[in-house]
Structure formats: structure tokens, C-alpha cells
C-alpha positions in Angstrom: 0.0 0.0 0.0 1.4 3.4 -0.9 2.0 5.9 1.9 0.6 9.3 1.0 0.3 12.4 3.1 -2.4 15.0 2.4 -1.1 18.5 2.7 -3.1 21.3 4.4 -2.4 24.0 1.9 -5.6 26.1 1.4 -6.5 26.7 -2.2 -7.7 30.3 -1.6 -4.2 31.3 -0.3 -2.2 29.8 -3.1 -4.6 29.6 -6.0 -1.9 29.7 -8.7 -0.2 26.4 -7.6 -0.7 24.4 -4.4 0.2 21.0 -3.0 -2.5 18.4 -2.6 -0.5 15.4 -1.3 2.9 13.7 -1.4 4.2 10.3 -0.7 7.1 7.8 -0.6 7.0 4.1 -1.1 9.4 1.1 -1.3 7.2 -1.1 -3.4 6.8 -4.8 -3.2 7.4 -6.9 -6.4 4.7 -6.3 -8.9 3.0 -3.7 -6.8 0.7 -1.8 -9.1 -1.7 1.2 -9.2 -4.6 1.4 -11.6 -5.7 1.5 -14.3 -7.1 4.7 -12.8 -7.5 8.4 -13.3 -6.4 11.2 -10.9 -8.3 14.5 -10.2 -5.1 16.5 -10.2 -1.5 16.5 -11.4 1.0 14.0 -10.0 4.8 13.7 -10.6 6.5 10.5 -9.6 10.3 10.2 -9.3 12.1 6.8 -9.1 14.8 6.6 -6.4 15.9 3.0 -7.0 14.7 -0.1 -8.8 12.6 -0.6 -11.9 9.0 -0.6 -13.1 6.7 0.1 -16.0 4.4 3.0 -16.7 1.5 2.8 -19.2 -0.5 5.7 -20.6 -2.8 5.0 -23.6 -1.2 2.4 -25.8 2.3 3.3 -24.8 4.3 1.5 -22.1 7.6 2.8 -20.7 10.1 0.7 -18.8 11.7 3.0 -16.3 14.6 2.9 -13.8 16.2 5.0 -11.1 16.8 8.6 -12.0 13.7 8.7 -14.2 10.1 9.8 -13.4 6.7 9.9 -14.9 3.9 12.5 -15.0 0.1 12.0 -14.5 -2.4 14.5 -15.9 -5.9 15.0 -14.4 -8.5 12.6 -15.7 -6.0 10.7 -18.0 -6.1 6.9 -17.5 -2.7 5.4 -16.5 -1.3 2.2 -15.0 2.1 1.6 -13.3 3.7 -1.5 -11.8 6.9 -2.4 -9.9 9.4 -4.8 -11.4 9.1 -8.4 -10.2 12.8 -8.8 -9.4 14.0 -5.2 -8.7 10.9 -3.3 -7.6 11.1 0.5 -7.5 11.2 2.9 -4.7 9.6 6.2 -5.7 8.3 9.4 -4.3 5.5 11.6 -5.6 3.8 15.0 -5.3 0.3 15.8 -6.2 -0.6 19.4 -7.0 -3.1 21.7 -8.7 -3.9 25.3 -9.3 -5.0 27.9 -11.8 -1.5 28.0 -13.4 -0.5 24.4 -12.8 -1.1 23.5 -16.5 1.2 26.3 -17.8 3.9 25.4 -15.2 4.1 21.8 -16.2 4.1 22.8 -19.8 7.2 25.0 -19.1 8.8 21.8 -17.7 8.0 20.1 -21.0 5.7 17.5 -19.3 2.5 16.5 -21.0 0.3 13.5 -22.0 2.5 13.1 -25.1 5.8 13.5 -23.1 5.1 12.0 -19.6 8.6 10.7 -18.9 11.6 12.6 -17.7 15.2 12.3 -16.4 16.6 13.9 -13.3 19.9 13.3 -11.5 19.1 15.3 -8.3 17.6 12.4 -6.3 19.0 13.6 -3.0 17.5 17.1 -3.3 14.1 15.8 -4.2 14.0 13.3 -1.3 15.1 16.1 1.1 12.2 18.3 -0.1 9.7 15.4 0.3 10.8 14.8 3.9 10.5 18.5 4.7 6.9 18.3 3.4 6.2 15.3 5.6 7.8 17.0 8.7 5.8 20.3 8.2 2.5 18.7 7.5 0.3 21.0 9.7 -2.1 23.9 9.4 0.4 26.3 11.0 0.8 29.4 8.8 4.6 29.0 8.8 4.3 25.4 7.6 1.8 26.4 4.9 4.3 28.8 3.4 7.1 26.3 3.8 5.1 23.6 1.9 4.3 26.1 -0.9 8.0 26.9 -1.1 8.9 23.2 -1.3 6.7 22.8 -4.3 8.3 25.6 -6.2 11.8 24.2 -5.2 10.7 20.8 -6.6 9.8 22.5 -9.9 13.1 24.4 -9.8 15.1 21.2 -9.5 13.3 19.5 -12.3 13.7 22.5 -14.6 17.5 22.2 -14.4 17.4 19.2 -16.8 13.9 19.1 -18.3 13.6 21.1 -21.5 10.5 22.2 -23.4 8.8 19.3 -25.2 8.3 21.5 -28.2 11.6 23.5 -28.8 9.8 25.4 -31.7 7.7 27.1 -29.0 10.7 29.2 -28.1 10.9 30.5 -31.6 7.2 31.1 -32.2 6.7 32.7 -28.9 9.9 34.7 -28.8 10.2 33.4 -25.2 13.8 34.5 -24.7 13.0 38.0 -25.9 9.8 38.2 -23.8 11.6 37.1 -20.7 14.5 39.5 -21.3 12.2 42.4 -21.8 10.3 41.5 -18.6 13.7 41.4 -16.8 14.7 44.8 -18.1 11.5 46.4 -17.2 11.6 45.1 -13.7 15.3 45.9 -13.1 16.3 48.9 -15.3 16.6 51.0 -12.1 19.4 48.8 -10.9 22.9 48.6 -12.3 22.2 45.7 -14.7 24.3 44.9 -17.7 23.5 43.0 -20.9 25.5 40.1 -19.5 23.0 40.0 -16.5 20.1 39.9 -19.0 21.6 37.1 -21.0 22.4 35.1 -17.8 18.8 35.5 -16.6 17.4 34.0 -19.8 20.2 31.4 -19.9 21.7 32.2 -23.3 24.9 33.9 -24.4 25.1 37.7 -25.2 25.7 37.1 -28.9 22.5 35.0 -29.3 20.5 37.5 -27.2 21.7 40.3 -29.5 20.6 38.3 -32.6 17.1 37.7 -31.1 16.6 41.4 -30.2 17.6 42.5 -33.7 15.3 39.9 -35.2 12.2 40.6 -33.2 12.6 44.2 -31.8 15.0 45.6 -34.4 17.3 47.0 -31.7 20.1 45.8 -29.5 19.6 44.7 -25.8 21.8 47.6 -24.7 19.7 50.2 -26.7 16.5 48.7 -25.4 17.8 49.0 -21.8 18.9 52.5 -22.4 15.6 53.5 -23.9 13.7 52.1 -20.9 15.9 54.2 -18.6 15.6 57.4 -20.6 11.8 57.0 -21.0 11.5 56.8 -17.2 13.9 59.8 -16.9 11.6 61.8 -19.2 8.7 61.1 -16.9 10.5 62.1 -13.7 12.0 65.3 -15.2 8.5 66.3 -16.5 6.4 65.5 -13.5 8.6 65.7 -10.4 11.0 68.1 -8.7 13.6 65.4 -8.0 17.2 66.5 -8.5 19.0 65.4 -11.6 21.2 63.1 -9.4 18.1 61.4 -7.9 16.5 61.0 -11.4 19.7 59.4 -12.7 19.9 57.0 -9.7 16.2 56.1 -10.1 16.9 55.2 -13.7 19.9 52.9 -13.1 22.7 55.4 -13.5 25.0 55.8 -10.5 27.0 58.5 -12.2 25.3 61.8 -13.1 27.8 62.5 -15.9 27.1 59.1 -17.5 23.4 59.8 -17.3 23.7 63.2 -18.8 25.7 61.8 -21.7 23.3 59.0 -22.4 20.3 61.4 -22.1 21.9 63.9 -24.6 22.5 61.1 -27.1 18.8 60.1 -27.0 17.2 63.6 -26.6 19.7 66.0 -28.1 19.8 68.1 -24.9 20.8 67.8 -21.3 18.4 66.6 -18.6 18.3 70.2 -17.1 17.5 71.7 -20.5 14.7 69.1 -21.1 13.2 69.9 -17.7 13.3 73.6 -18.3 11.6 73.2 -21.7 9.0 70.5 -20.9 8.4 70.7 -17.2 4.7 70.2 -16.5 3.1 71.8 -13.5 1.0 69.3 -11.7 0.0 71.7 -8.9 -3.8 72.3 -8.9 -5.0 75.8 -10.0 -6.3 77.5 -6.8 -9.0 79.2 -8.9 -10.4 75.8 -9.9 -10.2 74.1 -6.5 -13.6 73.2 -5.2 
């Protein structure tokens, strides 16, 4: 009999993704489950031994270091080997974004099997889940964190099932733009952007030219200067503070970059385009 722990993580608190249950079992020879369907998502990981996993008309013979994925309401069957039965762990989860998260891992009904070499880390996370299986608020946040860590570990080795999705969706560019918009006020470099999206600078440059018709450096600079225009027009912040707020730690560097984009200094721009946001007393109710 499989040993499973139900986890008290309320859906209303973590609606995007939440744990439902987890478990760990050293199976007896030919121990099986199913054929059956599950109401939620389940990821199994094989720690040792062997077994078979069947979905539809496909059967996979699996061994330690591999795992298999169950989708909601999809009929599956799995069985431990007669001579070398597997020991495995599993987590069950659901949520409004669960489908998109497993898709990012590359798992699906068509690609239900994966490989992962971080057995120790996955086991450690599972035992943490078991240890903190209470309704205590601190434990609830810890359990939620363990689930995301589990996904993080798997994502180190699992790639998208459909590599063309990266091309059609411009995923690298989308994530790079998101990173820039969230971090332009910091001292980020193009190398930081490339590192974040896990590609080299040269390839990042090629993608930006293809899809945005500009370089990553120019896009970053444009984001910073656009923000500077807003601050110069609508606030009384000093030039130094505006520069710092836009990711420039040196006012001279900021002034030079601003002049290249706008054809004038920040001070001249403010003098020419400053907009008074103070209410007119004559029109104050």
C-alpha cells in the first residue's frame, strides 16, 4: 500500500499552484496502481529499482533517476518490477497555473517521462513536506516553497517538449524584456540579462535584432531614458536622484546618455518640458 500524506495548503491562499499530497514508497514486487485516473496533477520520481508506466497504448520501462507524470483525468497504470521493484516518491498538486507550469517543464500527456539526477534534493524536499504537514501558517508557506523548489530542481534538466515554442513565442526576448522592465533602475548589464534567460550575449543580440530591431543595450537605455523623461517632466527630483532612479549611479554618464537620446541635457529638457501638476487654486472646489 502506498503511503501518502495529504497536505493542508488552502487553495484560496495559493490559487496559482498548491500542494495536494505527497508520498514515498518502497514497493513490493509487482505492486501496481490502476488503471485509474487522478483528479489532479502528480509527478513521480524513481529513487531506485525498476518498473513500467503505461499511458494510452504506450508503455515505458523506467529505472532509477527517471520519473513519470500523470495529468488530471487521464487513464494510467504503473507496476513495480518483479525482481527489482522500484522505490519512488510523488507529489500531487493543482492550481490555476498548474497547466502552464508543467508545460514549461516540458511534461504533457504526449511527453510523460523525464530524467533527473538530483535524487537527494528531491528526497530532502519530500521529507520536509512530511515534517511540516500541519495547518500552522509558517508550515503552509514552507510547503508552498517546497513545491516551487521541486519545480526548480526538475527544470535544471527538463527542456521544453516543443523547442519550436521558443521561436514562435519569442520566449527569450519576452523574458529578457520583462527582466529589463523590472530591473532597469538597478545597475544591470546586458550580461546580466543574458544570464537570466540562460543564453549567451551574442544570441541575445541576434534575437533582439530579429524581433525588436534593436540591441539589448539600446532597449535597456531606452527604458531608462523613458523613465527619466517622466521624472523630469512631473517631479522636482534632483538630476542626481533621477539618474539614480533610472539605473545610473554617475550623473555624468546619465547626462551623456540622455543627450545622445534627446539631443539636450536633462536640465534643458526639464526647463523646456516641465509640466506643472499643482492644482490651480482658482479651480479648486
